[in-house]
C-alpha positions, 0 to 999 in steps of 0.5 A, a space after each residue: 105596483 102590484 100589491 094584490 096578494 099579501 101571504 103570511 108564512 109562519 116564521 118558525 116553519 122552515 118547510 113553509 118558508 122553503 115552499 112559499 116562493 112558489 105560491 105566486 104572491 106579490 108580497 110574502 110576510 114572514 110572521 114573527 107575531 101571532 103564528 109563533 109561540 113565545 118559546 119559538 120566537 128566537 128560532 123564528 128570528 133566525 129562520 127569518 133572517 136566513 130567508 131574507 138573506 137569500 133574497 138580499 144575496 140574490 138581488 143585492 137590495 130589498 125587492 120593493 113591494 109589487 116589483 113584478 119580480 119575485 115576491 117582495 119579502 116582508 116581516 110582521 114583527 111583534 107589537 110596538 107596545 111590547 119588548 120583543 119588536 126591537 129584538 125582531 128588527 135587530 135579527 132581521 134587518 141585515 136581510 133588508 126586508 122590503 117592509 115591516 108589518 106592524 100588528 096592533 098599531 095604536 095610531 100614527 104617533 106610535 109608528 115613530 118608534 119604528 121609524 126612529 129604529 129603522 133610521 138607525 139600523 138601515 145605514 148600519 147594514 148598507 140599506 138606503 135610508 127610507 127603503 124599508 116600508 111600513 104597513 100597519 094593522 090599524 084596527 086590532 084594538 078599540 082604541 086603535 080603531 078609533 085612530 084610523 082616520 088620523 092616518 089621513 093627515 100626513 103631518 101626523 104620521 111620523 113615518 109618512 114617507 115609509 107608509 105604503 098602505 093600511 090594512 085591518 083585521 077582525 079577529 083581534 078586534 072581535 076578541 077585544 070587545 067580546 063579540 061573538 060574531 063578525 058577520 051576519 047570517 047573510 055573510 056580510 060584515 056586521 055594522 062595527 066591522 063594516 065601519 072599520 073596513 070602510 074607514 080603512 078604505 077611505 083613509 088609505 085613499 085620502 093618504 094616497 097609500 094602498 088599501 089592503 083588505 083583511 084576510 078570509 080565515 076559512 082558507 078552504 072556502 075558495 068560492 067565498 074568497 073569490 066573492 070577497 076578493 072581487 067585492 074588495 076590488 070593486 070597492 076600491 081596495 088594492 089587495 088582500 091578505 092571505 093565510 094559505 098559498 091556495 088563496 093567492 091565485 084567487 086573490 091575484 085573479 080578482 085584483 087583476 083587471 079583465 080584458 074588458 075593463 082594460 078595453 073600456 079604460 082605453 076607450 075612455 082615455 081615447 074619447 077624451 083625447 079626441 074631444 080635447 077639453 070636454 068635461 063630459 061626453 057620450 061613450 057607447 050610449 052613456 055619459 062619462 065625465 072627468 072622474 071616469 077619465 081619472 079612474 081609467 088612467 089609474 087602472 091603466 097605470 096599475 094604480 086603481 
């Protein structure tokens, strides 16, 4: 499934919601949390519900993430440790969102609250049980960041059948710890944020879900985004968050295998097929082994 670009759009902006379909994102996330002031929450819920209803009326069911058609429509609700998220769900679930992004997720056990609520709401609105997927932002508080690795244990994740991936954010975490920088003078993440990013990447792969890299806040720096997105793809991430439509084509291009990469993967698969049970062989002057074969198969299947 293509889950390259995850584009946020403010839930209280009717004009931006109307335009976002043309951005080309694989997943669009209507934001009811940080992008919406407290006094605008109710209006945002109403607009989000209408926006979701457009898609459900057209398709009769939620568009799954990375379905290859129109962008899958998701919602970022308010944090589960507050009193707004249940009102968010009650307002938007009839529109059958493809998924829910959970901000400030405090750990796997907390996601059980959301799972229990979805288990009740889905059948009320004719939505197939378990259809609504979940993507938690797992790093936005120090405590949450220390729980990231526990998502790898499926038995400890109450929502494991709904969990589609893990993602992280640097802004809230830096504010929580009082950090005055997130990157060094060379533009690389400082040690703390590099550790968090790496833990998200490893944990997502251990859990068999998508690893989604954090956003680039300066949406005007498309050259910097291009470098960051290509690095994320090379590191093993499946996609990246976006906060502006201009970022979407850059991210999509970075997370789409090149013709050369596809040709190489096909050559690796063909070489092993020709050699039968070989554990390692030579291809164009270099040694390749079974891990190369598995990686090539994942690339050709669109799974990385």
